[in-house]
C-alpha positions as protocol buffer text, in pm:
chain_id: "A"
residue {
  index: 1
  type: MET
  ca { x: 25094 y: 20739 z: 24329 }
}
residue {
  index: 2
  type: ALA
  ca { x: 25474 y: 20737 z: 24364 }
}
residue {
  index: 3
  type: THR
  ca { x: 25659 y: 20428 z: 24480 }
}
residue {
  index: 4
  type: PHE
  ca { x: 25762 y: 20605 z: 24801 }
}
residue {
  index: 5
  type: GLU
  ca { x: 25399 y: 20684 z: 24884 }
}
residue {
  index: 6
  type: LYS
  ca { x: 25297 y: 20322 z: 24820 }
}
residue {
  index: 7
  type: GLU
  ca { x: 25571 y: 20204 z: 25055 }
}
residue {
  index: 8
  type: VAL
  ca { x: 25450 y: 20443 z: 25325 }
}
residue {
  index: 9
  type: LEU
  ca { x: 25091 y: 20323 z: 25288 }
}
residue {
  index: 10
  type: THR
  ca { x: 25204 y: 19961 z: 25306 }
}
residue {
  index: 11
  type: LEU
  ca { x: 25409 y: 20036 z: 25616 }
}
residue {
  index: 12
  type: LEU
  ca { x: 25124 y: 20221 z: 25788 }
}
residue {
  index: 13
  type: SER
  ca { x: 24889 y: 19928 z: 25730 }
}
residue {
  index: 14
  type: THR
  ca { x: 25110 y: 19688 z: 25929 }
}
residue {
  index: 15
  type: ASP
  ca { x: 24997 y: 19563 z: 26269 }
}
residue {
  index: 16
  type: LEU
  ca { x: 25271 y: 19763 z: 26441 }
}
residue {
  index: 17
  type: PHE
  ca { x: 25138 y: 20095 z: 26315 }
}
residue {
  index: 18
  type: LYS
  ca { x: 24782 y: 19989 z: 26385 }
}
residue {
  index: 19
  type: LYS
  ca { x: 24889 y: 19935 z: 26747 }
}
residue {
  index: 20
  type: ILE
  ca { x: 25040 y: 20285 z: 26759 }
}
residue {
  index: 21
  type: LEU
  ca { x: 24714 y: 20429 z: 26627 }
}
residue {
  index: 22
  type: GLY
  ca { x: 24528 y: 20238 z: 26898 }
}
residue {
  index: 23
  type: ALA
  ca { x: 24679 y: 20486 z: 27147 }
}
residue {
  index: 24
  type: GLY
  ca { x: 24787 y: 20214 z: 27387 }
}
residue {
  index: 25
  type: ASN
  ca { x: 25125 y: 20176 z: 27547 }
}
residue {
  index: 26
  type: LEU
  ca { x: 25368 y: 20033 z: 27295 }
}
residue {
  index: 27
  type: PRO
  ca { x: 25634 y: 19791 z: 27419 }
}
residue {
  index: 28
  type: LEU
  ca { x: 25987 y: 19908 z: 27336 }
}
residue {
  index: 29
  type: VAL
  ca { x: 26051 y: 19590 z: 27136 }
}
residue {
  index: 30
  type: GLN
  ca { x: 25770 y: 19687 z: 26900 }
}
residue {
  index: 31
  type: LEU
  ca { x: 25893 y: 20047 z: 26883 }
}
residue {
  index: 32
  type: ASN
  ca { x: 26234 y: 19916 z: 26778 }
}
residue {
  index: 33
  type: ALA
  ca { x: 26063 y: 19711 z: 26506 }
}
residue {
  index: 34
  type: VAL
  ca { x: 25883 y: 20024 z: 26380 }
}
residue {
  index: 35
  type: LEU
  ca { x: 26210 y: 20219 z: 26370 }
}
residue {
  index: 36
  type: ALA
  ca { x: 26384 y: 19934 z: 26187 }
}
residue {
  index: 37
  type: LEU
  ca { x: 26107 y: 19928 z: 25924 }
}
residue {
  index: 38
  type: LEU
  ca { x: 26132 y: 20304 z: 25874 }
}
residue {
  index: 39
  type: ILE
  ca { x: 26510 y: 20285 z: 25836 }
}
residue {
  index: 40
  type: LYS
  ca { x: 26493 y: 19986 z: 25601 }
}
residue {
  index: 41
  type: SER
  ca { x: 26232 y: 20167 z: 25389 }
}
residue {
  index: 42
  type: ARG
  ca { x: 26447 y: 20483 z: 25393 }
}
residue {
  index: 43
  type: ILE
  ca { x: 26157 y: 20690 z: 25526 }
}
residue {
  index: 44
  type: PRO
  ca { x: 26270 y: 21003 z: 25713 }
}
residue {
  index: 45
  type: PHE
  ca { x: 26151 y: 21039 z: 26073 }
}
residue {
  index: 46
  type: ASP
  ca { x: 26225 y: 21207 z: 26406 }
}
residue {
  index: 47
  type: LEU
  ca { x: 26185 y: 21047 z: 26747 }
}
residue {
  index: 48
  type: GLU
  ca { x: 26159 y: 21265 z: 27058 }
}
residue {
  index: 49
  type: TYR
  ca { x: 26170 y: 21130 z: 27413 }
}
residue {
  index: 50
  type: SER
  ca { x: 26049 y: 21293 z: 27732 }
}
residue {
  index: 51
  type: PRO
  ca { x: 26143 y: 21115 z: 28055 }
}
residue {
  index: 52
  type: GLY
  ca { x: 25844 y: 21264 z: 28234 }
}
residue {
  index: 53
  type: THR
  ca { x: 25827 y: 21434 z: 28572 }
}
residue {
  index: 54
  type: ARG
  ca { x: 25616 y: 21405 z: 28883 }
}
residue {
  index: 55
  type: ARG
  ca { x: 25339 y: 21585 z: 28692 }
}
residue {
  index: 56
  type: ILE
  ca { x: 25356 y: 21432 z: 28343 }
}
residue {
  index: 57
  type: ALA
  ca { x: 25413 y: 21080 z: 28216 }
}
residue {
  index: 58
  type: ALA
  ca { x: 25711 y: 20966 z: 28012 }
}
residue {
  index: 59
  type: GLY
  ca { x: 25643 y: 20947 z: 27641 }
}
residue {
  index: 60
  type: LEU
  ca { x: 25766 y: 20951 z: 27285 }
}
residue {
  index: 61
  type: ASN
  ca { x: 25671 y: 21152 z: 26980 }
}
residue {
  index: 62
  type: LEU
  ca { x: 25734 y: 20989 z: 26641 }
}
residue {
  index: 63
  type: SER
  ca { x: 25715 y: 21219 z: 26337 }
}
residue {
  index: 64
  type: ILE
  ca { x: 25724 y: 21059 z: 25991 }
}
residue {
  index: 65
  type: TYR
  ca { x: 25790 y: 21285 z: 25694 }
}
residue {
  index: 66
  type: ILE
  ca { x: 25592 y: 21186 z: 25386 }
}
residue {
  index: 67
  type: ASN
  ca { x: 25669 y: 21490 z: 25170 }
}
residue {
  index: 68
  type: PRO
  ca { x: 25750 y: 21857 z: 25232 }
}
residue {
  index: 69
  type: THR
  ca { x: 25389 y: 21934 z: 25325 }
}
residue {
  index: 70
  type: THR
  ca { x: 25279 y: 21611 z: 25497 }
}
residue {
  index: 71
  type: THR
  ca { x: 25400 y: 21483 z: 25833 }
}
residue {
  index: 72
  type: LEU
  ca { x: 25244 y: 21209 z: 26045 }
}
residue {
  index: 73
  type: SER
  ca { x: 25295 y: 21246 z: 26421 }
}
residue {
  index: 74
  type: PHE
  ca { x: 25229 y: 20977 z: 26680 }
}
residue {
  index: 75
  type: THR
  ca { x: 25238 y: 21033 z: 27057 }
}
residue {
  index: 76
  type: ILE
  ca { x: 25331 y: 20711 z: 27235 }
}
residue {
  index: 77
  type: PRO
  ca { x: 25282 y: 20707 z: 27613 }
}
residue {
  index: 78
  type: LEU
  ca { x: 25530 y: 20499 z: 27811 }
}
residue {
  index: 79
  type: GLU
  ca { x: 25314 y: 20508 z: 28125 }
}
residue {
  index: 80
  type: GLU
  ca { x: 24966 y: 20614 z: 28231 }
}
residue {
  index: 81
  type: GLY
  ca { x: 24884 y: 20984 z: 28215 }
}
residue {
  index: 82
  type: GLY
  ca { x: 24938 y: 21268 z: 27972 }
}
residue {
  index: 83
  type: THR
  ca { x: 25281 y: 21323 z: 27821 }
}
residue {
  index: 84
  type: VAL
  ca { x: 25453 y: 21651 z: 27745 }
}
residue {
  index: 85
  type: PHE
  ca { x: 25355 y: 21590 z: 27381 }
}
residue {
  index: 86
  type: ASN
  ca { x: 24978 y: 21588 z: 27440 }
}
residue {
  index: 87
  type: ILE
  ca { x: 24913 y: 21812 z: 27742 }
}
residue {
  index: 88
  type: PRO
  ca { x: 24760 y: 22146 z: 27643 }
}
residue {
  index: 89
  type: THR
  ca { x: 24965 y: 22448 z: 27743 }
}
């Protein structure tokens, strides 16, 4: 396993990422900590934000790029209800 892959596995096993996987609302302070860890580890990622509407909740979508064929995506609700990232079309 490459060093980069070991770093990603170590990062994903932290309590912060376990909280994201728990599908609960994530306080913005903890989201900032996750982003800081990704930047410090030089792991490429995208963060999308949807402010929500009267019909859908505000939310975030965090995509982490492991290699050209593997991407991890996390939908993080900022309030109760479905976000634009997880409502079927």
